[in-house]
VEXMIVO-249738 format. One record per residue (C-alpha): chain; x, z, y; residue in one letter; residue number from 1. Coordinates in Angstrom, 2 decimals, always signed. Last residue first. Layout:
N
> kette; u; w; v; rest; nr
> A; X; Z; Y; a; NUM
...
***
This chain:
129
> kette; u; w; v; rest; nr
> A; +124.28; +259.74; -4.20; e; 129
> A; +125.21; +260.94; -0.71; a; 128
> A; +123.31; +264.11; -1.40; s; 127
> A; +120.79; +265.59; +0.83; l; 126
> A; +117.94; +264.06; -0.42; g; 125
> A; +116.09; +267.11; -1.64; l; 124
> A; +116.09; +266.44; -5.12; l; 123
> A; +119.69; +265.13; -5.00; r; 122
> A; +120.64; +268.47; -3.17; e; 121
> A; +118.72; +270.54; -5.59; l; 120
> A; +120.66; +269.00; -8.53; s; 119
> A; +124.06; +269.31; -7.01; g; 118
> A; +123.28; +272.87; -6.14; k; 117
> A; +121.91; +273.88; -9.41; p; 116
> A; +118.25; +274.29; -9.57; h; 115
> A; +115.71; +277.30; -9.40; a; 114
> A; +112.00; +275.73; -9.48; g; 113
> A; +110.09; +273.22; -7.73; v; 112
> A; +111.69; +270.71; -5.38; a; 111
> A; +110.08; +268.84; -2.42; t; 110
> A; +111.13; +266.07; -0.06; k; 109
> A; +109.70; +264.69; +3.14; d; 108
> A; +107.36; +267.19; +4.64; p; 107
> A; +106.63; +266.42; +8.30; q; 106
> A; +107.92; +268.05; +11.44; g; 105
> A; +110.85; +265.60; +12.15; d; 104
> A; +112.20; +266.01; +8.68; r; 103
> A; +111.04; +269.01; +6.57; f; 102
> A; +112.42; +269.54; +3.32; l; 101
> A; +110.48; +271.73; +0.90; m; 100
> A; +111.62; +274.19; -1.70; i; 99
> A; +108.97; +275.63; -4.02; t; 98
> A; +110.34; +278.95; -5.99; p; 97
> A; +107.56; +279.32; -7.03; i; 96
> A; +104.64; +277.69; -8.59; s; 95
> A; +101.19; +276.84; -6.94; s; 94
> A; +102.21; +276.08; -3.15; i; 93
> A; +99.57; +273.74; -1.95; g; 92
> A; +101.17; +273.23; +1.43; f; 91
> A; +98.46; +275.00; +3.77; r; 90
> A; +97.95; +277.09; +0.56; q; 89
> A; +101.46; +278.71; +0.91; a; 88
> A; +100.93; +278.68; +4.63; l; 87
> A; +97.66; +280.53; +4.48; v; 86
> A; +98.88; +283.01; +1.77; m; 85
> A; +101.77; +284.31; +4.20; e; 84
> A; +102.80; +287.71; +3.32; d; 83
> A; +102.62; +287.11; -0.77; d; 82
> A; +104.09; +283.54; +0.01; i; 81
> A; +107.08; +285.02; +1.57; n; 80
> A; +108.30; +282.23; +3.69; i; 79
> A; +112.12; +281.41; +4.21; k; 78
> A; +113.89; +279.45; +6.83; v; 77
> A; +116.92; +277.14; +6.43; l; 76
> A; +118.28; +275.06; +9.12; k; 75
> A; +120.25; +271.92; +8.64; i; 74
> A; +122.88; +270.08; +10.82; e; 73
> A; +124.44; +272.82; +12.59; g; 72
> A; +126.40; +274.06; +9.68; t; 71
> A; +125.82; +271.74; +7.00; r; 70
> A; +127.94; +273.26; +4.20; e; 69
> A; +126.50; +276.91; +5.11; e; 68
> A; +123.21; +275.03; +4.66; v; 67
> A; +123.85; +273.86; +0.95; i; 66
> A; +125.40; +277.38; +0.41; r; 65
> A; +122.64; +279.27; +1.53; d; 64
> A; +120.42; +277.34; -0.62; l; 63
> A; +122.58; +277.98; -3.47; v; 62
> A; +122.60; +281.82; -2.69; p; 61
> A; +118.83; +281.85; -2.37; a; 60
> A; +118.37; +279.99; -5.96; v; 59
> A; +118.55; +283.28; -8.29; a; 58
> A; +116.50; +285.31; -6.04; h; 57
> A; +113.57; +282.71; -5.98; c; 56
> A; +114.17; +282.38; -9.90; p; 55
> A; +113.49; +286.18; -10.11; g; 54
> A; +110.36; +286.09; -8.36; c; 53
> A; +109.07; +289.43; -7.33; w; 52
> A; +109.95; +289.43; -3.79; e; 51
> A; +108.35; +286.15; -3.17; a; 50
> A; +109.35; +282.56; -2.43; w; 49
> A; +108.19; +279.17; -0.54; f; 48
> A; +111.95; +278.25; +0.57; d; 47
> A; +111.71; +275.80; +3.96; v; 46
> A; +114.67; +273.58; +4.44; i; 45
> A; +114.54; +272.18; +8.19; v; 44
> A; +115.68; +268.97; +9.25; p; 43
> A; +117.18; +269.09; +13.10; k; 42
> A; +115.00; +269.27; +16.36; d; 41
> A; +112.80; +271.84; +15.17; s; 40
> A; +109.33; +271.54; +16.23; k; 39
> A; +107.61; +271.34; +12.86; l; 38
> A; +109.85; +274.16; +11.65; v; 37
> A; +110.76; +276.85; +13.81; e; 36
> A; +107.93; +276.28; +16.56; q; 35
> A; +104.87; +275.43; +14.07; e; 34
> A; +106.09; +278.32; +11.71; f; 33
> A; +106.21; +281.17; +14.07; t; 32
> A; +102.85; +282.67; +14.11; a; 31
> A; +102.06; +281.48; +10.44; e; 30
> A; +105.66; +283.37; +9.66; t; 29
> A; +109.03; +282.71; +9.17; v; 28
> A; +111.50; +284.58; +7.98; a; 27
> A; +115.31; +283.61; +8.75; e; 26
> A; +117.96; +282.15; +6.63; a; 25
> A; +121.50; +282.62; +6.69; v; 24
> A; +122.10; +285.69; +4.11; a; 23
> A; +119.30; +284.79; +1.77; s; 22
> A; +117.49; +287.28; -0.50; v; 21
> A; +119.33; +290.22; -0.18; r; 20
> A; +118.16; +290.50; +3.61; e; 19
> A; +114.46; +290.40; +1.97; e; 18
> A; +115.04; +293.32; -0.34; l; 17
> A; +116.59; +294.99; +2.44; r; 16
> A; +113.88; +294.64; +4.51; q; 15
> A; +111.21; +295.55; +1.73; k; 14
> A; +113.02; +298.49; +0.93; r; 13
> A; +112.91; +299.90; +4.34; e; 12
> A; +109.18; +299.20; +4.42; t; 11
> A; +108.32; +301.15; +1.51; l; 10
> A; +110.38; +304.06; +2.80; v; 9
> A; +108.49; +304.18; +5.88; v; 8
> A; +105.15; +303.89; +4.17; s; 7
> A; +106.23; +306.60; +1.75; f; 6
> A; +107.02; +308.78; +4.85; c; 5
> A; +103.47; +308.29; +6.29; a; 4
> A; +102.04; +310.16; +3.26; p; 3
> A; +100.11; +308.15; +0.89; f; 2
> A; +96.33; +307.70; +1.15; m; 1
***
C-alpha cells in the first residue's frame, strides 16, 4: 500500500485536473444528479467525460463558452465516468465525450465527440438556425 502522502498528492492532482476541465461547470455525482439535473428549473448540459480523454479536455472550453453566453438560461454539469459508472451505464454512455442536453428532467439532445461551438450548438438544439 502507498504511504498516506501519495494519497494526498493524488487527490490534489485530481482536483487540479477537474478544475482545469471546466471553469463554469460543477461536478455531479449519483447522489446529486436528481437535484442538479432532473429537478433543475432550466435546461442542463451534462458532459460525460474522463480525465484521460483528450477530446474531453478539448471540448470543455467550448461548453464553457456556450454556457457563459447564456448565463442564467442554461446550466453545465460534468460527470466523470470513471467515478460515476452507474450514471454512465444508466444513460448508455459508450464513447466520450458525450454531451446531453436535459430539458424538464428528460434527455432531449445528444452529441458525441468534440465539436466546434457552432456544430455543438446545432446538435444540442441551442442555435437559432
